[in-house]
Structures are given as C-alpha cells and as structure tokens.
C-alpha positions in Angstrom: -35.1 17.8 -6.3 -38.9 18.0 -5.4 -40.5 18.1 -1.6 -44.0 16.3 -1.4 -46.4 17.4 1.4 -46.6 14.1 2.5 -45.9 10.0 1.2 -48.6 9.8 -0.6 -49.1 13.0 -2.4 -49.0 12.8 -6.0 -47.8 17.0 -7.0 -44.5 18.2 -6.0 -45.2 21.6 -3.8 -41.8 22.4 -5.5 -38.7 22.1 -7.6 -35.6 23.0 -7.6 -32.8 22.1 -10.3 -29.4 20.1 -8.8 -26.2 20.2 -10.2 -23.6 17.3 -9.1 -19.8 18.4 -11.3 -17.3 15.7 -11.1 -13.5 15.9 -11.8 -12.2 12.6 -12.5 -8.1 13.3 -12.3 -6.0 11.3 -14.7 -2.6 10.7 -13.1 -0.4 12.5 -15.7 2.6 12.1 -13.7 3.0 8.1 -13.8 0.5 5.3 -14.6 2.5 2.7 -12.4 1.2 1.5 -10.0 3.2 0.7 -6.9 3.5 -3.0 -6.1 4.3 -4.7 -2.8 7.1 -6.8 -2.4 6.5 -10.5 -2.5 6.6 -12.1 1.1 8.7 -15.6 -0.9 7.4 -18.3 1.6 4.6 -18.9 3.9 5.7 -18.9 7.6 4.3 -20.3 10.5 3.8 -18.0 13.7 2.7 -19.5 17.8 -0.4 -18.7 19.5 0.4 -16.0 22.2 3.4 -14.3 20.6 4.1 -10.7 19.2 4.7 -10.6 15.0 6.5 -8.1 13.7 6.4 -7.9 10.0 7.3 -4.8 7.5 5.7 -4.7 4.3 7.0 -3.3 1.6 5.8 -1.2 -1.2 8.0 0.2 -4.2 6.8 3.0 -5.9 7.5 2.8 -9.6 7.0 6.7 -10.2 9.4 9.4 -9.4 9.0 10.1 -5.8 9.4 14.1 -6.4 6.2 13.8 -9.0 4.1 10.7 -6.7 4.2 9.1 -3.4 3.1 6.6 -1.1 0.6 7.9 1.6 -1.3 5.7 3.0 -1.9 1.9 3.5 -4.7 -0.5 4.5 -5.8 -4.0 4.6 -9.0 -4.7 2.5 -8.9 -8.3 3.9 -7.5 -8.3 7.2 -6.4 -10.7 10.3 -8.1 -9.8 13.1 -6.0 -8.1 15.8 -3.5 -7.0 12.5 -2.4 -4.0 12.8 -0.9 -1.5 10.5 1.7 1.5 11.3 2.4 4.9 9.1 3.7 4.4 5.6 7.5 5.5 6.1 9.9 5.6 3.3 13.4 3.7 2.6 16.2 6.1 4.1 18.2 4.1 1.5 16.2 3.5 -1.8 14.2 6.4 -2.5 11.5 3.7 -4.4 10.9 1.8 -1.7 8.0 2.6 1.3 7.1 0.2 4.1 4.7 -0.1 7.0 5.1 -2.4 9.7 2.9 -5.2 10.7 2.1 -6.2 14.9 0.2 -9.1 15.3 -0.6 -11.3 17.6 -2.2 -14.4 16.5 -4.9 -16.4 18.6 -6.1 -19.8 19.6 -9.2 -19.2 16.8 -6.7 -18.4 14.1 -4.6 -21.0 13.9 -4.6 -22.3 9.9 -4.2 -20.5 7.0 -4.4 -16.4 7.5 -4.7 -14.4 4.4 -3.8 -10.2 3.9 -4.6 -8.2 1.1 -3.9 -4.7 0.9 -4.1 -1.7 -1.3 -1.3 1.5 -2.0 -2.4 4.8 -2.0 -0.7 7.6 -3.7 -0.9 11.2 -3.9 0.8 13.9 -6.5 3.0 16.4 -4.7 3.8 18.1 -8.3 2.5 21.8 -7.9 2.7 22.5 -11.7 -0.3 20.5 -11.8 -2.5 22.8 -9.9 -1.5 25.5 -11.1 -2.2 24.6 -14.9 -6.6 24.2 -13.5 
C-alpha cells in the first residue's frame, strides 16, 4: 500500500506491504447440494388476495453434519416475503420456508421466482482439526 502527497504525485511518500490470506474451505462432510422440491404445476392467483405457499428443500446430507440455514430469492416477485427456514418434524431431510404474497394488478401475467438454499456445517470435529 502506498500513499502520495496528492493526486498528481508520482513518487510515494511511504510504502507498506499488505497481505491478504484467504482460506477456501471444502465441504468435507457432504458434497450433495440441497434441492428444492418442484412445484409441479403453474397455478393461478387473484389480484389483491393473499397467497400462502410453502417452498420445500431436501437436504441430501446427514442433518448432524450439515443443515439448511437460509433461503434467499435471487429473482424475486415484488411484495413476496419469505419466512424463516423450518425443519420438518416428520422428515429429517426436509426443510421449508413459508411464502406470502398479495398479487397486484401490475403483476398480472407470469411471475418467476428463483431461490438459493444455504447450508452450514454443524460438526465440531472439523474445527478441532484446524
């Protein structure tokens, strides 16, 4: 890193080395990414009427090693809100988020939602090895 007297100066007043260290951690516990269970059909909604949906996510890893922590929408529908990730009480591999949306007249037509599920390691053995 160097600093200069002003923007037109060509000789540095001082210079200090800077080093960035980045550690990219591989998923040592499970390499299978979570998948969204598909909605099988398009469905119609009415303008001004609240729609409640659940978006299901399958975790292909052992829940004691990796859990789904968050879901975000990357291409969202204006006014759509996503709830918190909830783990199924009947299926250890299944999580879901509740979606709420009240369609507006300006949204008549096809709408598209794209989402990403984030996972987190839960095994403490890995961190003891570091």
